[in-house]
N, CA and C atoms as an extended XYZ file, in Angstrom:
369
Properties=species:S:1:pos:R:3:atomname:S:1:resname:S:1:resid:I:1 pbc="F F F"
N        43.747       57.022       -4.835 N   UNK     1
C        43.011       55.982       -3.518 CA  UNK     1
C        41.125       57.456       -4.082 C   UNK     1
N        40.282       56.085       -4.317 N   UNK     2
C        39.304       56.360       -4.644 CA  UNK     2
C        38.464       56.931       -3.249 C   UNK     2
N        37.856       58.026       -3.405 N   UNK     3
C        36.643       59.040       -3.257 CA  UNK     3
C        35.647       58.391       -3.547 C   UNK     3
N        34.802       57.942       -2.584 N   UNK     4
C        33.451       56.905       -2.154 CA  UNK     4
C        32.659       58.137       -1.313 C   UNK     4
N        30.904       58.422       -1.757 N   UNK     5
C        30.289       59.030       -0.902 CA  UNK     5
C        29.536       58.582        0.233 C   UNK     5
N        30.061       59.690        1.024 N   UNK     6
C        29.156       58.315        2.289 CA  UNK     6
C        27.288       58.469        2.043 C   UNK     6
N        26.364       57.300        2.362 N   UNK     7
C        24.780       57.940        2.069 CA  UNK     7
C        24.797       58.290        3.407 C   UNK     7
N        23.359       59.092        2.931 N   UNK     8
C        22.499       60.098        4.386 CA  UNK     8
C        22.041       59.199        5.225 C   UNK     8
N        22.099       59.239        6.488 N   UNK     9
C        21.642       58.364        7.246 CA  UNK     9
C        20.129       57.838        6.877 C   UNK     9
N        19.249       58.475        6.793 N   UNK    10
C        17.612       58.154        5.648 CA  UNK    10
C        18.492       57.738        4.618 C   UNK    10
N        18.409       57.341        3.953 N   UNK    11
C        18.938       56.359        2.650 CA  UNK    11
C        19.608       55.239        3.123 C   UNK    11
N        20.327       54.853        4.222 N   UNK    12
C        20.275       53.803        4.438 CA  UNK    12
C        19.976       52.991        5.591 C   UNK    12
N        18.742       54.095        5.702 N   UNK    13
C        17.791       53.538        7.020 CA  UNK    13
C        16.549       52.928        6.472 C   UNK    13
N        16.125       53.472        4.871 N   UNK    14
C        14.964       53.168        3.686 CA  UNK    14
C        15.403       51.767        3.724 C   UNK    14
N        16.470       51.654        3.129 N   UNK    15
C        16.666       50.511        1.987 CA  UNK    15
C        17.293       49.468        3.328 C   UNK    15
N        17.654       49.304        4.225 N   UNK    16
C        16.991       48.903        5.298 CA  UNK    16
C        15.616       48.157        6.085 C   UNK    16
N        15.070       49.101        5.968 N   UNK    17
C        12.848       49.061        6.937 CA  UNK    17
C        12.344       48.455        4.867 C   UNK    17
N        13.077       48.699        3.882 N   UNK    18
C        11.696       48.487        2.270 CA  UNK    18
C        11.875       47.187        2.251 C   UNK    18
N        12.649       46.705        2.686 N   UNK    19
C        12.582       44.972        2.964 CA  UNK    19
C        11.074       44.179        3.892 C   UNK    19
N        11.147       44.905        4.682 N   UNK    20
C         9.935       44.786        5.444 CA  UNK    20
C         8.902       44.692        5.898 C   UNK    20
N         8.891       46.662        5.212 N   UNK    21
C         7.587       46.971        5.401 CA  UNK    21
C         7.794       48.339        3.355 C   UNK    21
N         6.782       47.151        2.665 N   UNK    22
C         6.703       47.917        1.856 CA  UNK    22
C         5.564       48.527        1.790 C   UNK    22
N         6.052       49.859        1.706 N   UNK    23
C         5.368       51.248        0.975 CA  UNK    23
C         5.808       51.928        0.342 C   UNK    23
N         4.394       53.428        0.043 N   UNK    24
C         5.019       53.718       -0.930 CA  UNK    24
C         6.788       54.844       -0.213 C   UNK    24
N         7.244       55.462       -1.616 N   UNK    25
C         7.967       56.442       -0.630 CA  UNK    25
C         8.580       57.448       -0.886 C   UNK    25
N         7.124       58.214       -0.593 N   UNK    26
C         6.014       59.284        0.362 CA  UNK    26
C         6.395       58.899        2.026 C   UNK    26
N         5.316       57.720        2.062 N   UNK    27
C         5.266       57.249        3.529 CA  UNK    27
C         6.901       56.496        4.169 C   UNK    27
N         7.945       56.419        3.106 N   UNK    28
C         9.503       55.486        4.216 CA  UNK    28
C         9.716       56.515        4.332 C   UNK    28
N        10.107       57.645        3.402 N   UNK    29
C        10.647       58.272        3.748 CA  UNK    29
C        10.360       59.472        4.543 C   UNK    29
N         9.115       59.657        5.114 N   UNK    30
C         8.339       60.049        6.334 CA  UNK    30
C         9.385       59.302        7.589 C   UNK    30
N         8.533       58.288        7.728 N   UNK    31
C         8.951       57.188        8.296 CA  UNK    31
C        10.347       56.696        8.649 C   UNK    31
N        11.434       56.366        7.921 N   UNK    32
C        12.356       56.497        8.405 CA  UNK    32
C        13.209       58.105        8.990 C   UNK    32
N        12.529       59.755        8.173 N   UNK    33
C        12.793       60.647        8.828 CA  UNK    33
C        12.254       61.163       10.472 C   UNK    33
N        10.946       60.506       10.633 N   UNK    34
C        10.581       59.941       12.319 CA  UNK    34
C        11.692       59.442       13.061 C   UNK    34
N        11.907       57.959       12.639 N   UNK    35
C        12.471       57.148       13.411 CA  UNK    35
C        13.795       57.676       13.817 C   UNK    35
N        14.978       58.567       13.345 N   UNK    36
C        15.373       59.088       13.415 CA  UNK    36
C        15.528       60.055       14.145 C   UNK    36
N        14.917       61.166       13.695 N   UNK    37
C        14.129       62.395       14.858 CA  UNK    37
C        13.872       61.931       16.684 C   UNK    37
N        12.963       60.939       16.752 N   UNK    38
C        13.225       59.647       17.587 CA  UNK    38
C        14.487       59.776       18.406 C   UNK    38
N        15.276       59.042       17.260 N   UNK    39
C        16.155       59.298       18.079 CA  UNK    39
C        17.193       59.811       18.962 C   UNK    39
N        17.404       61.257       18.191 N   UNK    40
C        18.313       62.315       18.296 CA  UNK    40
C        17.022       63.369       19.285 C   UNK    40
N        15.756       63.520       19.779 N   UNK    41
C        15.167       64.009       20.022 CA  UNK    41
C        15.388       63.747       20.863 C   UNK    41
N        14.795       61.942       21.498 N   UNK    42
C        14.775       61.429       22.613 CA  UNK    42
C        13.438       61.534       23.362 C   UNK    42
N        12.556       61.702       22.641 N   UNK    43
C        10.358       61.798       22.897 CA  UNK    43
C         9.882       61.601       21.818 C   UNK    43
N         8.613       61.718       21.764 N   UNK    44
C         7.840       61.768       20.719 CA  UNK    44
C         6.989       61.880       21.033 C   UNK    44
N         6.925       62.901       21.213 N   UNK    45
C         5.776       64.529       20.815 CA  UNK    45
C         5.988       64.285       20.176 C   UNK    45
N         5.241       64.604       19.259 N   UNK    46
C         4.835       64.479       17.072 CA  UNK    46
C         5.638       66.539       17.109 C   UNK    46
N         4.438       67.774       18.055 N   UNK    47
C         5.057       68.729       17.925 CA  UNK    47
C         6.665       68.917       18.135 C   UNK    47
N         7.532       67.521       18.849 N   UNK    48
C         8.719       68.247       19.704 CA  UNK    48
C         9.591       67.831       18.475 C   UNK    48
N         8.894       66.678       17.913 N   UNK    49
C        10.176       66.107       16.594 CA  UNK    49
C        10.099       67.363       15.461 C   UNK    49
N         8.787       68.281       15.192 N   UNK    50
C         7.920       68.808       14.207 CA  UNK    50
C         9.691       69.614       13.758 C   UNK    50
N        10.679       70.017       14.682 N   UNK    51
C        12.171       70.812       14.895 CA  UNK    51
C        13.232       70.155       14.560 C   UNK    51
N        12.865       67.901       14.928 N   UNK    52
C        14.321       67.021       14.965 CA  UNK    52
C        14.423       66.687       13.336 C   UNK    52
N        12.898       66.258       13.328 N   UNK    53
C        12.793       65.703       11.765 CA  UNK    53
C        13.018       66.129       10.462 C   UNK    53
N        13.929       65.746        9.199 N   UNK    54
C        14.802       65.296        8.801 CA  UNK    54
C        13.729       66.011        7.224 C   UNK    54
N        12.736       66.610        7.193 N   UNK    55
C        11.609       66.876        6.321 CA  UNK    55
C        11.802       68.984        5.634 C   UNK    55
N        11.634       67.466        4.018 N   UNK    56
C        11.460       69.729        3.681 CA  UNK    56
C        10.879       70.718        4.278 C   UNK    56
N        10.107       71.805        3.902 N   UNK    57
C         9.656       72.323        4.618 CA  UNK    57
C         9.058       73.638        6.449 C   UNK    57
N         9.301       74.076        6.143 N   UNK    58
C         9.096       74.850        7.475 CA  UNK    58
C         8.674       73.749        8.691 C   UNK    58
N         8.594       73.977        9.965 N   UNK    59
C         8.691       73.249       10.998 CA  UNK    59
C         6.639       72.996       11.011 C   UNK    59
N         6.058       74.102       10.712 N   UNK    60
C         4.245       73.961       10.497 CA  UNK    60
C         4.118       72.901        9.336 C   UNK    60
N         5.083       72.787        8.159 N   UNK    61
C         4.679       72.029        6.988 CA  UNK    61
C         5.152       70.815        7.466 C   UNK    61
N         6.030       70.456        8.327 N   UNK    62
C         7.001       68.962        8.733 CA  UNK    62
C         5.633       69.057        9.919 C   UNK    62
N         5.001       69.035       10.577 N   UNK    63
C         4.243       69.102       11.489 CA  UNK    63
C         3.133       68.265       10.656 C   UNK    63
N         2.266       68.841        9.504 N   UNK    64
C         1.539       68.260        9.516 CA  UNK    64
C         1.238       66.911        8.313 C   UNK    64
N         3.002       66.983        8.075 N   UNK    65
C         3.474       66.045        7.599 CA  UNK    65
C         3.303       65.074        8.638 C   UNK    65
N         3.596       64.705        9.888 N   UNK    66
C         3.538       63.991       10.563 CA  UNK    66
C         2.420       63.767       11.093 C   UNK    66
N         1.220       64.366       11.661 N   UNK    67
C        -0.112       64.163       11.214 CA  UNK    67
C        -0.424       62.959       10.450 C   UNK    67
N        -0.865       63.664        8.980 N   UNK    68
C        -0.835       63.088        8.199 CA  UNK    68
C        -0.115       61.122        8.164 C   UNK    68
N         0.972       61.134        8.626 N   UNK    69
C         1.107       59.838        8.541 CA  UNK    69
C         1.399       59.240        9.651 C   UNK    69
N         0.930       59.687       10.885 N   UNK    70
C         1.091       59.520       12.431 CA  UNK    70
C        -0.889       57.523       11.371 C   UNK    70
N        -1.507       58.829       10.869 N   UNK    71
C        -2.985       58.515       10.871 CA  UNK    71
C        -3.150       56.781        9.901 C   UNK    71
N        -1.650       57.212        8.904 N   UNK    72
C        -1.440       55.606        8.573 CA  UNK    72
C        -1.498       54.556        9.559 C   UNK    72
N        -2.542       53.852        9.021 N   UNK    73
C        -2.405       52.281        9.267 CA  UNK    73
C        -1.270       51.233        9.073 C   UNK    73
N        -0.074       50.851        9.240 N   UNK    74
C         0.576       50.061        8.963 CA  UNK    74
C         0.376       48.503        9.274 C   UNK    74
N        -0.028       48.029        8.778 N   UNK    75
C        -0.237       46.310        9.478 CA  UNK    75
C         0.982       45.495       10.394 C   UNK    75
N        -0.137       45.442       11.322 N   UNK    76
C         0.563       44.714       12.272 CA  UNK    76
C         1.869       43.739       11.570 C   UNK    76
N         1.882       42.255       10.167 N   UNK    77
C         2.331       41.777       10.111 CA  UNK    77
C         3.716       42.080        9.356 C   UNK    77
N         3.709       44.126        9.089 N   UNK    78
C         5.034       43.991        8.683 CA  UNK    78
C         5.905       44.600        9.890 C   UNK    78
N         5.177       44.861       10.999 N   UNK    79
C         5.957       44.692       12.240 CA  UNK    79
C         6.688       43.065       12.151 C   UNK    79
N         5.970       41.734       12.339 N   UNK    80
C         6.368       41.058       12.180 CA  UNK    80
C         7.586       40.228       11.368 C   UNK    80
N         6.974       40.474       10.008 N   UNK    81
C         8.571       40.605        9.305 CA  UNK    81
C         9.768       41.000        9.620 C   UNK    81
N         9.404       42.729       10.335 N   UNK    82
C        10.954       42.890       10.495 CA  UNK    82
C        11.510       42.364       11.549 C   UNK    82
N        10.220       42.255       12.935 N   UNK    83
C        11.337       41.751       13.897 CA  UNK    83
C        11.686       40.279       13.607 C   UNK    83
N        10.905       40.135       12.716 N   UNK    84
C        11.053       38.077       12.661 CA  UNK    84
C        12.348       38.131       11.764 C   UNK    84
N        12.629       39.018       10.779 N   UNK    85
C        14.305       39.035        9.781 CA  UNK    85
C        15.798       38.534       10.472 C   UNK    85
N        15.212       39.380       11.727 N   UNK    86
C        16.643       39.857       12.053 CA  UNK    86
C        17.218       37.407       13.053 C   UNK    86
N        16.100       36.797       13.221 N   UNK    87
C        16.166       35.579       13.661 CA  UNK    87
C        16.585       35.248       12.229 C   UNK    87
N        17.954       33.843       13.273 N   UNK    88
C        18.689       33.176       12.069 CA  UNK    88
C        17.653       32.367       11.624 C   UNK    88
N        17.159       31.720       12.857 N   UNK    89
C        15.821       30.067       12.773 CA  UNK    89
C        15.152       30.318       11.657 C   UNK    89
N        14.461       31.490       11.355 N   UNK    90
C        13.875       32.128       10.454 CA  UNK    90
C        14.117       32.194        8.505 C   UNK    90
N        12.943       31.112        7.936 N   UNK    91
C        13.655       31.280        5.977 CA  UNK    91
C        11.481       31.792        5.879 C   UNK    91
N        11.828       33.509        4.975 N   UNK    92
C        10.530       33.780        4.227 CA  UNK    92
C        10.551       32.497        3.484 C   UNK    92
N         9.178       31.784        3.019 N   UNK    93
C         9.748       30.478        1.779 CA  UNK    93
C         8.967       31.711        1.270 C   UNK    93
N         7.825       32.427        1.332 N   UNK    94
C         7.341       33.156       -0.379 CA  UNK    94
C         7.296       34.950        0.531 C   UNK    94
N         6.970       35.638       -0.454 N   UNK    95
C         6.700       37.149        0.132 CA  UNK    95
C         5.561       37.518        0.355 C   UNK    95
N         5.766       38.748       -0.122 N   UNK    96
C         4.907       39.518        0.187 CA  UNK    96
C         3.114       38.991       -1.008 C   UNK    96
N         1.973       37.985       -0.295 N   UNK    97
C         1.290       38.085       -1.124 CA  UNK    97
C        -0.787       38.804       -0.999 C   UNK    97
N        -1.052       39.225       -1.896 N   UNK    98
C        -2.167       39.990       -1.529 CA  UNK    98
C        -3.426       39.079       -1.842 C   UNK    98
N        -4.374       38.943       -0.685 N   UNK    99
C        -5.075       38.377       -1.258 CA  UNK    99
C        -6.676       38.608       -0.516 C   UNK    99
N        -7.500       38.386       -1.777 N   UNK   100
C        -8.638       39.389       -2.148 CA  UNK   100
C       -10.009       37.894       -2.248 C   UNK   100
N       -11.226       39.190       -1.907 N   UNK   101
C       -12.336       38.015       -1.595 CA  UNK   101
C       -12.906       38.540       -1.043 C   UNK   101
N       -14.463       37.952       -0.643 N   UNK   102
C       -16.046       38.971       -0.241 CA  UNK   102
C       -15.006       40.090        1.205 C   UNK   102
N       -14.676       38.840        1.850 N   UNK   103
C       -13.920       39.951        3.143 CA  UNK   103
C       -13.497       40.523        2.601 C   UNK   103
N       -12.678       40.927        1.832 N   UNK   104
C       -12.090       42.306        1.478 CA  UNK   104
C       -10.300       41.705        0.582 C   UNK   104
N        -9.007       42.945        0.862 N   UNK   105
C        -8.237       42.707        1.058 CA  UNK   105
C        -7.192       42.884        2.096 C   UNK   105
N        -5.814       42.139        1.633 N   UNK   106
C        -5.837       41.485        3.784 CA  UNK   106
C        -4.035       40.766        2.703 C   UNK   106
N        -3.306       41.996        3.922 N   UNK   107
C        -1.212       41.109        3.151 CA  UNK   107
C        -1.815       40.007        4.157 C   UNK   107
N        -0.611       38.694        3.962 N   UNK   108
C        -0.034       38.289        4.811 CA  UNK   108
C         1.332       37.915        4.246 C   UNK   108
N         1.893       36.820        4.913 N   UNK   109
C         3.157       36.334        5.197 CA  UNK   109
C         3.349       35.365        5.463 C   UNK   109
N         4.234       34.489        5.488 N   UNK   110
C         4.596       33.157        5.028 CA  UNK   110
C         6.213       32.664        5.326 C   UNK   110
N         5.908       31.364        6.977 N   UNK   111
C         7.640       31.997        6.749 CA  UNK   111
C         7.461       30.597        7.661 C   UNK   111
N         8.883       29.487        7.328 N   UNK   112
C         9.200       28.907        7.809 CA  UNK   112
C        10.197       28.284        9.354 C   UNK   112
N        10.446       27.932        9.783 N   UNK   113
C        11.347       28.013       11.114 CA  UNK   113
C        11.815       26.435       10.568 C   UNK   113
N        13.237       26.674        9.808 N   UNK   114
C        13.867       26.455        9.723 CA  UNK   114
C        14.289       24.487       10.632 C   UNK   114
N        14.397       23.569       11.645 N   UNK   115
C        14.194       22.514       12.466 CA  UNK   115
C        13.413       21.624       12.426 C   UNK   115
N        12.275       22.225       12.498 N   UNK   116
C        11.092       21.558       12.645 CA  UNK   116
C        10.332       21.909       11.286 C   UNK   116
N        10.729       22.415       10.121 N   UNK   117
C        10.034       23.313        9.020 CA  UNK   117
C         8.466       23.358        9.351 C   UNK   117
N         7.858       24.210       10.736 N   UNK   118
C         7.056       24.060       11.116 CA  UNK   118
C         6.416       26.031       10.067 C   UNK   118
N         5.289       25.916        9.744 N   UNK   119
C         5.424       26.958        9.088 CA  UNK   119
C         3.870       28.051        9.553 C   UNK   119
N         4.436       29.731        9.516 N   UNK   120
C         3.658       30.235       10.563 CA  UNK   120
C         3.176       31.153        8.693 C   UNK   120
N         1.709       31.658        9.834 N   UNK   121
C         0.906       32.828        8.692 CA  UNK   121
C         1.319       34.455        9.573 C   UNK   121
N         1.090       34.687        8.884 N   UNK   122
C         0.859       35.932        9.500 CA  UNK   122
C        -0.248       37.197        8.991 C   UNK   122
N        -1.316       37.979        9.451 N   UNK   123
C        -2.346       38.622        8.829 CA  UNK   123
C        -2.342       40.146        9.198 C   UNK   123
């Protein structure tokens, strides 16, 4: 019988989130740990979550990491892409595209609804 190693819940969650949230690996690790800690502790109070979040270091260091992560602004388009990824009626026509111009840079997502062919763009 072949022995298989089960994956850690953080790895499985990171894999699921990576396609919708293209953020660097350190932020993704904190994001996944934060989601699992919120589920486990049933609270959103960061000071309480420091004892439940599965990150390296003492509770004071974990609390500082959570505070730094909460200062990171996640673009709204990432949440829209994540929510729409569960809809069977949505097909993504292109991946994340970076737009540059005089007004700065932003990230856009393009999707189309299969039945009518209607296209939406999220920024």
